Backbone as JSON, one array per atom type, in Angstrom:
{
  "sequence": "MARKKSVWFPQIGTVASYIGRAGKLARGGYNVRVVAETCADRMLVEAIGRSGSPVRFTVKRENLAPLQPGLFD",
  "N": [[164.38, 79.61, 102.92], [161.79, 77.45, 103.74], [159.12, 78.13, 105.94], [157.66, 76.0, 108.48], [154.21, 75.67, 108.87], [151.86, 75.41, 111.37], [149.58, 72.77, 112.17], [146.24, 73.38, 111.68], [142.95, 72.68, 112.29], [139.92, 74.04, 111.59], [136.83, 73.86, 113.26], [133.44, 73.19, 112.15], [131.28, 76.41, 112.21], [133.25, 77.81, 113.77], [134.87, 80.94, 114.55], [137.32, 82.6, 112.49], [140.3, 83.95, 111.58], [140.84, 85.14, 108.27], [143.6, 85.21, 106.15], [144.77, 86.13, 103.43], [146.86, 85.95, 100.32], [146.86, 87.99, 98.56], [145.39, 90.97, 97.43], [142.52, 93.19, 98.09], [140.79, 92.32, 99.87], [142.04, 90.71, 101.64], [143.82, 92.26, 103.0], [145.15, 92.89, 105.94], [143.87, 91.11, 107.23], [140.75, 89.32, 107.87], [138.01, 88.66, 109.63], [136.26, 85.81, 109.55], [133.44, 83.35, 109.55], [133.39, 79.82, 109.75], [131.77, 77.83, 107.78], [131.23, 75.17, 106.24], [133.17, 72.32, 105.23], [135.03, 72.13, 102.25], [136.05, 70.38, 99.09], [139.44, 69.45, 98.46], [140.94, 70.45, 100.32], [139.86, 72.92, 101.02], [137.73, 75.48, 102.68], [134.42, 76.48, 103.19], [133.35, 79.71, 104.02], [131.66, 82.52, 105.63], [131.39, 85.97, 105.65], [130.91, 89.53, 106.46], [129.71, 91.48, 104.16], [130.6, 94.41, 101.92], [128.18, 95.8, 101.52], [126.97, 95.29, 103.75], [125.68, 92.75, 104.05], [125.67, 89.31, 104.41], [128.19, 87.34, 103.07], [129.15, 84.67, 101.24], [132.25, 82.52, 100.5], [135.0, 80.67, 99.37], [137.82, 79.42, 100.7], [141.3, 78.4, 100.95], [142.31, 76.17, 103.58], [144.85, 76.51, 104.79], [145.06, 79.27, 104.71], [143.83, 80.28, 107.03], [143.41, 81.23, 110.22], [143.55, 80.85, 113.96], [141.77, 83.03, 115.92], [143.09, 86.12, 117.57], [143.95, 85.75, 121.08], [141.6, 86.76, 123.53], [139.89, 88.46, 122.01], [137.31, 88.09, 121.47], [136.41, 87.58, 123.93]],
  "CA": [[164.1, 78.42, 103.82], [160.48, 77.48, 104.03], [158.57, 77.85, 107.4], [156.52, 74.83, 108.42], [153.02, 76.09, 109.46], [151.36, 74.53, 112.47], [148.15, 72.46, 111.36], [145.1, 73.7, 112.48], [141.74, 72.31, 111.63], [138.8, 74.68, 112.44], [135.52, 73.07, 113.37], [132.16, 74.15, 111.69], [130.83, 77.36, 113.18], [134.22, 78.57, 114.35], [135.23, 82.14, 113.95], [138.59, 82.49, 112.35], [140.93, 85.12, 110.75], [141.29, 84.77, 106.97], [144.74, 86.07, 105.8], [145.05, 85.73, 102.09], [148.19, 86.38, 99.96], [147.01, 89.5, 97.81], [144.08, 91.68, 97.12], [142.08, 94.16, 99.03], [140.07, 91.5, 100.8], [142.97, 90.16, 102.74], [144.93, 93.24, 103.54], [145.22, 92.99, 107.37], [143.21, 89.92, 107.74], [139.44, 89.34, 107.53], [137.18, 87.67, 110.49], [135.1, 84.95, 109.05], [132.88, 82.14, 110.22], [133.58, 78.72, 109.02], [130.26, 77.32, 107.49], [131.56, 73.98, 105.82], [134.61, 72.12, 104.56], [134.65, 71.4, 100.89], [136.94, 69.51, 98.48], [140.78, 70.06, 97.9], [141.63, 71.33, 101.62], [139.31, 74.2, 101.12], [136.6, 75.58, 103.53], [133.4, 77.72, 102.7], [133.32, 80.67, 104.88], [130.84, 83.69, 105.64], [131.73, 87.06, 106.15], [130.05, 90.49, 106.23], [130.59, 92.33, 102.74], [130.71, 95.99, 101.78], [126.89, 96.32, 101.73], [126.56, 94.8, 105.21], [124.98, 91.49, 103.86], [126.59, 88.08, 104.67], [128.76, 86.81, 101.77], [129.94, 83.22, 101.32], [133.34, 82.28, 99.59], [135.67, 79.34, 99.63], [139.29, 79.91, 100.94], [142.26, 77.4, 101.41], [142.39, 76.04, 104.91], [146.15, 77.0, 105.18], [145.0, 80.65, 104.95], [142.69, 80.54, 107.88], [144.18, 81.19, 111.6], [142.66, 81.11, 115.02], [141.58, 84.52, 116.49], [143.98, 86.45, 118.67], [143.24, 85.5, 122.51], [140.8, 87.86, 124.15], [139.27, 89.33, 120.88], [135.87, 88.09, 121.74], [136.22, 87.04, 125.3]],
  "C": [[162.55, 78.59, 104.02], [160.05, 77.24, 105.43], [157.49, 76.87, 107.51], [155.49, 75.62, 109.36], [152.34, 75.0, 110.27], [149.88, 74.23, 111.83], [147.15, 72.77, 112.17], [143.85, 73.43, 111.72], [140.46, 72.86, 112.24], [137.58, 73.91, 112.24], [134.49, 74.1, 112.75], [131.61, 74.99, 112.6], [131.84, 77.95, 113.77], [134.76, 80.01, 113.77], [136.61, 82.18, 113.76], [139.08, 83.75, 111.64], [141.43, 84.47, 109.45], [142.41, 85.78, 106.55], [145.11, 85.44, 104.35], [146.4, 86.28, 101.61], [148.15, 87.67, 99.15], [145.63, 89.79, 97.91], [143.46, 92.58, 98.4], [141.24, 93.43, 100.17], [140.95, 91.13, 101.85], [143.99, 91.05, 103.41], [144.44, 93.37, 105.01], [144.44, 91.92, 107.86], [141.73, 90.22, 107.82], [138.79, 88.38, 108.5], [136.18, 87.14, 109.74], [134.68, 83.89, 109.89], [132.97, 80.85, 109.34], [132.21, 77.87, 108.82], [130.47, 76.05, 107.03], [132.97, 73.59, 105.21], [133.95, 71.52, 103.2], [135.75, 70.53, 100.26], [138.41, 70.25, 98.56], [141.14, 70.66, 99.21], [141.06, 72.74, 101.57], [138.1, 74.38, 102.31], [135.77, 76.91, 103.07], [133.25, 78.34, 103.96], [132.19, 81.53, 104.51], [131.61, 84.73, 106.39], [130.75, 88.21, 105.93], [130.56, 91.49, 105.11], [130.39, 93.7, 102.94], [129.38, 96.54, 102.05], [126.52, 95.92, 102.99], [125.8, 93.48, 105.09], [126.03, 90.4, 103.99], [126.98, 87.54, 103.03], [129.54, 85.56, 102.08], [130.98, 83.05, 100.33], [134.17, 81.27, 100.11], [137.24, 80.08, 99.51], [140.07, 78.39, 101.37], [142.43, 77.29, 103.05], [143.77, 76.4, 105.44], [146.13, 78.48, 105.38], [143.93, 81.19, 106.09], [143.78, 80.19, 109.33], [143.3, 81.31, 112.69], [142.77, 82.61, 115.35], [142.71, 84.76, 117.43], [143.35, 86.27, 119.99], [142.67, 86.85, 122.76], [140.1, 88.65, 123.16], [137.84, 89.51, 121.22], [135.59, 87.54, 122.81], [135.26, 88.01, 126.22]]
}
């Protein structure tokens, strides 16, 4: 049975949690900043890479979730 996800539209500049399906990047979630909206329901996000420099990549909007309450309060 498929679960229906709630629809969340992050605003530009919002800090969100990226939770992908597979790979080392998505294991346990990854905090990202939304930079722009691209085509096909995808978002351009920015995160801190392994070398400490900012990295930009495109993710599906459905894999972004709001941060847990109180994380950056």
